[in-house]
Structures are given as structure tokens and as C-alpha cells.
DSSP file (Angstrom, degrees, kcal/mol; ACC not computed):
  #  RESIDUE AA STRUCTURE BP1 BP2  ACC     N-H-->O    O-->H-N    N-H-->O    O-->H-N    TCO  KAPPA ALPHA  PHI   PSI    X-CA   Y-CA   Z-CA
    1    1 A M     >        0   0    0      0, 0.0     4,-2.2     0, 0.0     5,-0.2   0.000 360.0 360.0 360.0 -41.7    0.0    0.0    0.0
    2    2 A A  H  >  +     0   0    0      1,-0.2     4,-2.1     2,-0.2     5,-0.2   0.902 360.0  50.8 -64.6 -39.8    2.8    2.4    0.8
    3    3 A D  H  > S+     0   0    0      1,-0.2     4,-2.3     2,-0.2    -1,-0.2   0.897 109.1  52.0 -62.7 -39.3    4.5    1.7   -2.5
    4    4 A L  H  > S+     0   0    0      2,-0.2     4,-1.9     1,-0.2    -2,-0.2   0.900 109.0  49.6 -63.5 -42.1    1.2    2.4   -4.3
    5    5 A L  H  X S+     0   0    0     -4,-2.2     4,-0.7     1,-0.2    -1,-0.2   0.888 110.9  49.7 -65.2 -39.1    0.8    5.7   -2.5
    6    6 A L  H ><>S+     0   0    0     -4,-2.1     3,-0.8     1,-0.2     5,-0.6   0.894 109.1  52.2 -65.2 -39.1    4.3    6.7   -3.4
    7    7 A E  H ><5S+     0   0    0     -4,-2.3     3,-1.4     1,-0.2    -2,-0.2   0.873 103.2  58.3 -64.0 -37.3    3.7    5.8   -7.1
    8    8 A Q  H 3<5S+     0   0    0     -4,-1.9    -1,-0.2     1,-0.3    -2,-0.2   0.678  89.9  72.6 -69.1 -17.0    0.6    8.0   -7.1
    9    9 A R  T <<5S-     0   0    0     -3,-0.8    -1,-0.3    -4,-0.7    -2,-0.2   0.757 100.8-134.7 -67.2 -23.0    2.7   11.0   -6.2
   10   10 A G  T < 5 +     0   0    0     -3,-1.4    -3,-0.1    -4,-0.4     2,-0.1   0.738  43.4 161.7  78.7  23.1    4.0   10.9   -9.7
   11   11 A T      < -     0   0    0     -5,-0.6    -1,-0.2     4,-0.1     4,-0.1  -0.461  39.5-106.6 -75.7 150.4    7.7   11.3   -8.9
   12   12 A T  S    S+     0   0    0     -2,-0.1     2,-0.2     2,-0.1    -1,-0.0  -0.991 106.4  30.8-122.3 125.2   10.4   10.3  -11.5
   13   13 A P  S    S-     0   0    0      0, 0.0     2,-0.2     0, 0.0    -1,-0.1   0.643 109.0-110.5 -71.8 163.0   11.9    7.8  -11.0
   14   14 A I        -     0   0    0     -2,-0.2     2,-0.2     1,-0.1    -7,-0.1  -0.418  35.1-139.6 -64.2 128.6    9.1    6.0   -9.1
   15   15 A Q        -     0   0    0     -9,-0.3     2,-0.3    -2,-0.2    -1,-0.1  -0.573  15.7-164.8 -89.7 153.2   10.1    5.7   -5.5
   16   16 A T        -     0   0    0     -2,-0.2   -13,-0.1   -10,-0.1     2,-0.0  -0.915  31.9 -92.4-129.0 161.1    9.5    2.6   -3.3
   17   17 A V        -     0   0    0     -2,-0.3     2,-0.0     1,-0.1   -14,-0.0  -0.343  45.9-110.7 -70.7 155.7    9.6    2.2    0.5
   18   18 A G    >   -     0   0    0      1,-0.1     3,-1.4    -2,-0.0     4,-0.3  -0.222  29.9 -97.4 -82.3 174.5   12.9    1.2    2.1
   19   19 A Q  T 3  S+     0   0    0      1,-0.3     3,-0.3     2,-0.1     4,-0.2   0.831 123.8  39.2 -62.1 -35.7   13.7   -2.1    3.8
   20   20 A N  T 3> S+     0   0    0      1,-0.2     4,-2.5     2,-0.1    -1,-0.3   0.106  80.6 116.3-102.5  20.9   13.1   -0.7    7.4
   21   21 A W  H <> S+     0   0    0     -3,-1.4     4,-2.6     1,-0.2    -1,-0.2   0.908  75.4  48.2 -59.2 -45.6   10.0    1.4    6.4
   22   22 A V  H  > S+     0   0    0     -4,-0.3     4,-2.5    -3,-0.3    -1,-0.2   0.925 111.9  49.6 -62.9 -45.0    7.5   -0.6    8.6
   23   23 A T  H  > S+     0   0    0      1,-0.2     4,-1.9     2,-0.2    -1,-0.2   0.927 114.3  45.0 -59.6 -45.6    9.8   -0.4   11.6
   24   24 A N  H  X S+     0   0    0     -4,-2.5     4,-1.8     2,-0.2    -1,-0.2   0.870 110.8  54.2 -67.6 -36.5   10.3    3.3   11.2
   25   25 A F  H  X S+     0   0    0     -4,-2.6     4,-0.8    -5,-0.2    -2,-0.2   0.926 109.0  48.0 -62.2 -44.7    6.6    3.9   10.6
   26   26 A V  H >< S+     0   0    0     -4,-2.5     3,-0.7     1,-0.2     6,-0.3   0.889 110.0  53.0 -64.0 -39.2    5.7    2.1   13.9
   27   27 A K  H 3< S+     0   0    0     -4,-1.9    -1,-0.2     1,-0.2    -2,-0.2   0.855 108.1  51.1 -63.6 -34.4    8.3    4.1   15.7
   28   28 A R  H 3< S+     0   0    0     -4,-1.8    -1,-0.2     1,-0.2    -2,-0.2   0.653 107.8  56.8 -77.4 -14.8    6.7    7.4   14.4
   29   29 A H    X<  -     0   0    0     -4,-0.8     3,-2.2    -3,-0.7    -1,-0.2  -0.858  64.3-170.9-121.9  95.5    3.2    6.3   15.5
   30   30 A P  T 3  S+     0   0    0      0, 0.0    -1,-0.1     0, 0.0    -4,-0.1   0.643  82.4  68.4 -64.1 -14.3    3.1    5.6   19.3
   31   31 A L  T 3  S+     0   0    0     64,-0.1    65,-3.1    65,-0.1    66,-0.3   0.579  94.3  71.9 -79.2  -7.5   -0.5    4.2   19.0
   32   32 A L  E <   +A   95   0A   0     -3,-2.2     2,-0.3    -6,-0.3    63,-0.2  -0.732  60.0 178.8-105.8 156.9    1.0    1.2   17.0
   33   33 A S  E     -A   94   0A   0     61,-2.5    61,-2.9    -2,-0.3     2,-0.4  -0.988  26.3-121.8-153.0 149.6    3.0   -1.6   18.3
   34   34 A S  E     +A   93   0A   0     -2,-0.3     2,-0.3    59,-0.2    59,-0.2  -0.806  36.8 167.4 -95.2 136.9    4.6   -4.8   16.9
   35   35 A R  E     -A   92   0A   0     57,-2.8    57,-3.1    -2,-0.4     2,-0.5  -0.933  37.0-111.6-139.7 161.2    3.6   -8.1   18.4
   36   36 A F  E     -A   91   0A   0     -2,-0.3    66,-0.5    55,-0.2    55,-0.2  -0.841  36.7-138.7 -94.2 135.9    4.0  -11.8   17.5
   37   37 A S  E     -b  102   0B   0     53,-3.3     2,-0.4    -2,-0.5    66,-0.2  -0.345   5.6-144.8 -85.9 169.4    0.8  -13.5   16.6
   38   38 A R  E     -b  103   0B   0     64,-2.7    66,-2.4    51,-0.1     2,-0.2  -0.986  25.5-110.8-130.6 146.1   -0.5  -16.9   17.6
   39   39 A R  E     -b  104   0B   0     -2,-0.4     2,-0.4    64,-0.2    66,-0.2  -0.482  34.5-175.8 -78.2 147.6   -2.5  -19.1   15.3
   40   40 A C  E     -b  105   0B   0     64,-2.7    66,-1.8    -2,-0.2     2,-0.2  -0.981  27.4-117.3-146.4 128.6   -6.1  -19.7   16.2
   41   41 A N  E  >  -b  106   0B   0     -2,-0.4     4,-2.3    64,-0.2     5,-0.2  -0.440  19.4-136.1 -68.3 134.6   -8.7  -22.0   14.5
   42   42 A Y  H  > S+     0   0    0     64,-3.3     4,-1.9     1,-0.2     5,-0.2   0.912 104.3  49.2 -59.1 -46.6  -11.7  -20.1   13.1
   43   43 A E  H  > S+     0   0    0     63,-0.3     4,-0.8     1,-0.2    -1,-0.2   0.884 111.8  50.0 -62.4 -37.6  -14.2  -22.5   14.4
   44   44 A R  H >4 S+     0   0    0      1,-0.2     3,-0.6     2,-0.2    -1,-0.2   0.888 106.7  55.2 -67.3 -38.7  -12.7  -22.4   17.8
   45   45 A T  H >< S+     0   0    0     -4,-2.3     3,-1.7     1,-0.2    -1,-0.2   0.887 102.2  56.6 -62.5 -39.5  -12.7  -18.6   17.9
   46   46 A K  H >< S+     0   0    0     -4,-1.9     3,-0.6     1,-0.3    -1,-0.2   0.804 104.9  54.0 -61.7 -27.4  -16.5  -18.6   17.2
   47   47 A C  T << S+     0   0    0     -4,-0.8    -1,-0.3    -3,-0.6    -2,-0.2   0.389  83.6  86.6 -89.4   4.0  -16.9  -20.7   20.3
   48   48 A E  T <   +     0   0    0     -3,-1.7    -1,-0.2    -4,-0.2    -2,-0.1   0.284  54.7 127.2 -87.4  12.5  -15.0  -18.3   22.6
   49   49 A D    <>  -     0   0    0     -3,-0.6     4,-2.3     1,-0.2     3,-0.4  -0.583  60.8-140.6 -68.8 120.2  -18.2  -16.3   23.2
   50   50 A P  H  > S+     0   0    0      0, 0.0     4,-2.6     0, 0.0     5,-0.2   0.826 100.4  56.1 -54.4 -34.3  -18.5  -16.0   27.0
   51   51 A K  H  > S+     0   0    0      2,-0.2     4,-2.3     1,-0.2     5,-0.2   0.931 109.4  45.2 -64.6 -44.8  -22.3  -16.5   26.8
   52   52 A I  H  > S+     0   0    0     -3,-0.4     4,-2.2     2,-0.2    -1,-0.2   0.918 114.2  48.9 -64.3 -43.8  -21.9  -19.8   24.9
   53   53 A I  H  X S+     0   0    0     -4,-2.3     4,-2.3     2,-0.2    -2,-0.2   0.919 111.6  49.3 -62.6 -43.9  -19.2  -21.0   27.3
   54   54 A S  H  X S+     0   0    0     -4,-2.6     4,-2.2    -5,-0.2    -1,-0.2   0.913 110.5  50.3 -61.9 -43.6  -21.3  -20.1   30.3
   55   55 A E  H  X S+     0   0    0     -4,-2.3     4,-2.2     1,-0.2    -1,-0.2   0.891 109.7  51.6 -62.1 -39.4  -24.4  -21.9   28.9
   56   56 A W  H  X S+     0   0    0     -4,-2.2     4,-2.4     2,-0.2    -2,-0.2   0.929 110.2  47.3 -64.6 -45.4  -22.2  -25.0   28.2
   57   57 A F  H  X S+     0   0    0     -4,-2.3     4,-2.5     2,-0.2    -1,-0.2   0.868 110.6  53.0 -65.4 -35.3  -20.9  -25.2   31.8
   58   58 A T  H  X S+     0   0    0     -4,-2.2     4,-2.3     2,-0.2    -1,-0.2   0.921 109.7  48.6 -62.6 -43.9  -24.4  -24.7   33.1
   59   59 A L  H  X S+     0   0    0     -4,-2.2     4,-2.3     2,-0.2    -2,-0.2   0.905 111.3  49.8 -62.2 -42.2  -25.6  -27.6   31.0
   60   60 A V  H  X S+     0   0    0     -4,-2.4     4,-2.5     2,-0.2    -2,-0.2   0.927 110.8  49.4 -62.7 -44.9  -22.7  -29.8   32.3
   61   61 A Q  H  X S+     0   0    0     -4,-2.5     4,-2.3     1,-0.2    -2,-0.2   0.902 111.5  48.9 -62.0 -41.3  -23.4  -28.9   35.9
   62   62 A K  H  X S+     0   0    0     -4,-2.3     4,-2.9     2,-0.2    -1,-0.2   0.901 111.6  49.6 -64.7 -40.5  -27.1  -29.8   35.4
   63   63 A T  H  X S+     0   0    0     -4,-2.3     4,-2.2     2,-0.2     6,-0.2   0.907 110.5  49.7 -65.5 -42.2  -26.2  -33.1   33.8
   64   64 A I  H  X>S+     0   0    0     -4,-2.5     5,-1.9     1,-0.2     4,-0.7   0.923 115.7  43.3 -61.2 -45.0  -23.8  -34.0   36.6
   65   65 A A  H  <5S+     0   0    0     -4,-2.3     3,-0.5     3,-0.2    -2,-0.2   0.912 112.6  52.8 -67.5 -42.1  -26.5  -33.2   39.2
   66   66 A Q  H  <5S+     0   0    0     -4,-2.9    -2,-0.2     1,-0.2    -1,-0.2   0.887 120.3  31.6 -62.1 -41.1  -29.3  -34.9   37.3
   67   67 A Y  H  <5S-     0   0    0     -4,-2.2    -1,-0.2    -5,-0.2    -2,-0.2   0.383 105.4-121.5-101.8   4.3  -27.4  -38.2   37.0
   68   68 A G  T  <5 -     0   0    0     -4,-0.7     2,-0.3    -3,-0.5    -3,-0.2   0.889  42.1-176.2  60.8  41.6  -25.4  -38.0   40.2
   69   69 A I      < -     0   0    0     -5,-1.9     2,-0.2    -6,-0.2    -1,-0.2  -0.566  19.9-132.8 -76.8 130.1  -22.0  -38.2   38.5
   70   70 A D    >   -     0   0    0     -2,-0.3     3,-2.1     1,-0.1    -1,-0.1  -0.566  15.4-123.4 -80.8 143.7  -19.0  -38.3   40.8
   71   71 A N  G >  S+     0   0    0      1,-0.3     3,-1.4    -2,-0.2    -1,-0.1   0.818 112.0  61.7 -57.0 -31.0  -16.1  -35.9   40.1
   72   72 A D  G 3  S+     0   0    0      1,-0.3    -1,-0.3     3,-0.0    -3,-0.0   0.640  98.7  58.1 -70.4 -12.5  -13.8  -38.9   40.0
   73   73 A D  G <  S+     0   0    0     -3,-2.1     2,-0.5     2,-0.0    -1,-0.3   0.219  84.0  99.2-100.8  13.8  -15.8  -40.3   37.1
   74   74 A I    <   +     0   0    0     -3,-1.4     2,-0.3    -5,-0.1    -3,-0.0  -0.896  49.5 176.4-105.5 127.2  -15.3  -37.2   34.8
   75   75 A Y        -     0   0    0     -2,-0.5     2,-0.5     2,-0.0    -2,-0.0  -0.878  22.4-139.6-127.4 158.2  -12.6  -37.5   32.1
   76   76 A N        -     0   0    0     -2,-0.3     2,-0.4     2,-0.0    -2,-0.0  -0.982  17.8-174.6-120.3 126.5  -11.3  -35.2   29.4
   77   77 A F        -     0   0    0     -2,-0.5     2,-0.7     2,-0.0    -2,-0.0  -0.978  13.9-151.4-121.5 134.0  -10.4  -36.6   25.9
   78   78 A D        +     0   0    0     -2,-0.4     3,-0.2     1,-0.1    -2,-0.0  -0.910  21.7 167.1-104.7 112.7   -8.9  -34.5   23.1
   79   79 A E        +     0   0    0     -2,-0.7    -1,-0.1     1,-0.1    -2,-0.0  -0.281  28.4 130.0-117.5  45.7   -9.8  -35.9   19.7
   80   80 A T        -     0   0    0      1,-0.2    -1,-0.1    31,-0.0     2,-0.1   0.798  46.7-161.3 -75.7 -28.1   -8.7  -33.0   17.5
   81   81 A G        -     0   0    0     -3,-0.2     2,-0.5    30,-0.1    -1,-0.2  -0.352  42.3 -25.3  80.6-163.9   -6.7  -35.1   15.0
   82   82 A F        -     0   0    0     -2,-0.1    29,-2.3     1,-0.0     2,-0.4  -0.766  63.4-132.8 -94.0 126.4   -4.0  -33.7   12.7
   83   83 A A  B     -C  110   0C   0     -2,-0.5     2,-0.3    27,-0.2     3,-0.3  -0.644  19.2-160.5 -84.1 129.8   -4.3  -30.0   11.7
   84   84 A M        +     0   0    0     25,-2.1    25,-0.2    -2,-0.4    -1,-0.0  -0.804  67.6  18.9-104.5 148.3   -4.0  -29.2    8.0
   85   85 A G  S    S-     0   0    0     -2,-0.3    -1,-0.2     1,-0.2     2,-0.1   0.903  78.3-173.1  66.5  45.4   -3.2  -25.7    6.6
   86   86 A L        -     0   0    0     -3,-0.3     2,-0.4    20,-0.1    -1,-0.2  -0.449  21.6-128.8 -73.4 143.2   -1.7  -24.2    9.8
   87   87 A I        -     0   0    0     17,-0.1   -48,-0.2    -2,-0.1     2,-0.1  -0.783  26.9-127.8 -87.1 132.9   -0.9  -20.5    9.8
   88   88 A A        -     0   0    0     -2,-0.4     2,-0.1     1,-0.1   -51,-0.1  -0.413  31.2 -90.2 -78.0 156.7    2.7  -19.9   11.1
   89   89 A T        -     0   0    0     -2,-0.1     2,-0.3   -50,-0.1   -51,-0.1  -0.464  56.3-178.6 -62.7 136.4    3.5  -17.4   13.9
   90   90 A A        -     0   0    0     -2,-0.1   -53,-3.3    -3,-0.1     2,-0.5  -0.932  32.4-109.2-138.6 158.7    4.1  -14.0   12.3
   91   91 A K  E     +A   36   0A   0     -2,-0.3     2,-0.3   -55,-0.2   -55,-0.2  -0.811  43.9 179.3 -90.1 127.8    5.0  -10.6   13.4
   92   92 A I  E     -A   35   0A   0    -57,-3.1   -57,-2.8    -2,-0.5     2,-0.5  -0.861  26.8-127.4-126.9 160.5    2.1   -8.2   13.1
   93   93 A N  E     +A   34   0A   0     -2,-0.3     2,-0.3   -59,-0.2   -59,-0.2  -0.925  40.7 152.2-108.8 134.0    1.5   -4.5   13.8
   94   94 A T  E     -A   33   0A   0    -61,-2.9   -61,-2.5    -2,-0.5     2,-0.1  -0.839  51.0 -54.5-147.4 179.4   -1.5   -3.6   15.9
   95   95 A R  E >   -A   32   0A   0     -2,-0.3     3,-1.5   -63,-0.2   -63,-0.3  -0.382  48.4-126.6 -64.0 143.1   -2.8   -1.0   18.3
   96   96 A A  T 3  S+     0   0    0    -65,-3.1   -64,-0.1     1,-0.3    -1,-0.1   0.710 102.0  71.1 -66.3 -21.9   -0.4   -0.4   21.2
   97   97 A E  T 3  S+     0   0    0    -66,-0.3     2,-0.3     2,-0.1    -1,-0.3   0.672  78.1  95.0 -73.2 -13.9   -3.1   -1.0   23.9
   98   98 A Y    <   -     0   0    0     -3,-1.5     2,-0.3   -65,-0.0    -4,-0.1  -0.606  63.0-158.0 -77.8 135.1   -3.1   -4.7   23.1
   99   99 A Y        +     0   0    0     -2,-0.3    -2,-0.1     2,-0.1   -64,-0.0  -0.824  50.4   2.9-109.9 151.5   -0.9   -6.8   25.3
  100  100 A G  S    S-     0   0    0     -2,-0.3     2,-0.3     2,-0.0   -64,-0.0  -0.249 107.1 -20.1  75.2-162.9    0.5  -10.3   24.5
  101  101 A R        -     0   0    0    -66,-0.1   -64,-0.2   -64,-0.1     2,-0.2  -0.603  57.8-138.7 -87.7 140.3    0.0  -12.2   21.3
  102  102 A R  E     -b   37   0B   0    -66,-0.5   -64,-2.7    -2,-0.3     2,-0.3  -0.600  24.6-114.2 -90.2 156.9   -2.7  -11.4   18.8
  103  103 A S  E     -b   38   0B   0    -66,-0.2     2,-0.5    -2,-0.2   -64,-0.2  -0.736  17.1-158.3 -97.1 140.4   -4.6  -14.2   17.1
  104  104 A L  E     -b   39   0B   0    -66,-2.4   -64,-2.7    -2,-0.3     2,-0.2  -0.977  23.7-130.8-110.0 128.8   -4.6  -15.1   13.4
  105  105 A L  E     -b   40   0B   0     -2,-0.5   -64,-0.2   -66,-0.2   -66,-0.0  -0.561  25.7-176.2 -81.1 141.9   -7.6  -17.1   12.3
  106  106 A Q  E     -b   41   0B   0    -66,-1.8   -64,-3.3    -2,-0.2   -63,-0.3  -0.950  34.7 -91.9-131.1 154.3   -7.0  -20.2   10.2
  107  107 A P        -     0   0    0      0, 0.0     2,-0.2     0, 0.0   -23,-0.1  -0.272  33.5-121.0 -64.5 154.4   -9.6  -22.5    8.6
  108  108 A G        +     0   0    0    -67,-0.1     2,-0.6   -25,-0.1   -23,-0.1  -0.046  56.8 147.8 -87.9  33.2  -10.7  -25.5   10.7
  109  109 A N        +     0   0    0    -25,-0.2   -25,-2.1    -2,-0.2     2,-0.3  -0.587  17.7 162.7 -74.6 114.8   -9.6  -28.1    8.2
  110  110 A R  B      C   83   0C   0     -2,-0.6   -27,-0.2   -27,-0.2   -29,-0.1  -0.971 360.0 360.0-132.5 147.9   -8.5  -31.2   10.0
  111  111 A E              0   0    0    -29,-2.3   -28,-0.1    -2,-0.3   -30,-0.1   0.360 360.0 360.0-119.1 360.0   -8.0  -34.8    9.0
């Protein structure tokens, strides 16, 4: 985008941004910050709604009470399988008020 804006200025020869342009741009704008992202599955992100999570835990508690399930009889199994098409960790620029790693969404394709 920055190269396109420079090209539209109509200078001869056409200028392009330098190798450290992004780093210098972030330094000039204190509201921006560089962070490392973490990958996050799109389907999983949709389920991070606190209302949905709360409803699920309420349902689990009711089921435990209804059937008299003992805590020692509760197990957790992870059956996620092999993830295809993973997004790699990347350095991104975001608003400075965000702390920690930002999420990049990836499709939920698993085999």
C-alpha cells in the first residue's frame, strides 16, 4: 500500500519504500506496536463467546447433578486429530493498547 501511495505522487523515478520502512513507521506512530501473533482456529474462535461457554458449563453442571455423576468419574479426551493448513506465527502491527500475542484465524480443516 505504501508503494502504491508513493507511485501515485508521480515522482520520477518511481520511489519505493525502504527495507526498514515498517519499523520506522511504527516508531513514528506511538499508537501502534509490533507483536508476535499466535494461530487460532476459526471454528474455535467462534466458540469463545462467554455466553456460549457459560451456557455449556451450566448444562454440564445440570447433567452432573441430574445423573449423580461423581467428580472422579469425569474425564477429558482430546480428539482433535491432525491439523491441515496451519498459519505460522508471524510478526504483526496492531494498536499499542493490546498486550500479549494477537490471534490469526485459520480454517478449521483437520484430517
